[in-house]
N, C-alpha and C positions, 0 to 999 in steps of 0.2 A: 608570704611565700617568697622564697629566693630560688631562682633557677640558675643552674650552671650547666654548660654543655662541654663535652669532650670531643672536639673536632677530629681528633685522631681515631676515634672509634666510629665516626659517622660513615655510613655506606652511601649516602647521597640519594636515598629513595624518596625523600620529601614528605614522608608521612607526618612528620611533626608540623610542617607548614600547612598541610591540609587540615590537621586537627586544631591547631592554634596559630593562625596566621598573624595574630596580634603580638605573638611572642617570638616566633621563629621565622627565619627566611633562609634562603640558600644562596651561596655564591654563584654568580653567573658562569664562571669558567669550569667549575667541577661539581657543583651541586651540594657541596659540603654545608652543613648547617651554620647559620650565624644567629646570634641571640639579639633580638630587637629590644626585648624588655626583661631585664633580670629580676624585676619585682613586679610581676603582673597584677592587674586589678583582680579583686575577688571574684568577679563574674567569669573569669577564664580559668580559675584554679582547677575546676573539674576537668577541663580539657587537657590542661598541662599534666594533671595526675594520670589521666588516661594515656597520654603519650609516655609518661614515665613508666607505667605498667608495661606498655608494649616494648619499650626499649630494654626493660629489665630482662625480657625474654629474648631479645634479639642481640643487642650489642652494648648495653650499659652506657649509652650516650649521655643520659642525664645524670647529674650528680645532685643529691639532696643538699640543700643549703639550709641555713638557720631559718626558723620560722619566727617572724617578729611577734 
């Protein structure tokens, strides 16, 4: 799995950090998402996919990447 984020669409709510803290963080100054791990381990794929589903409904933050 490859993860990409679109910081321009991030609302800074921090749900991604709560769902997959191994993959996402937030900037201290404005809460915008930062990507910690663009190729997360298999054991967090389900959490990332859950966040992707939530973002699809909200703001299209996550962008699908190529699956190795």
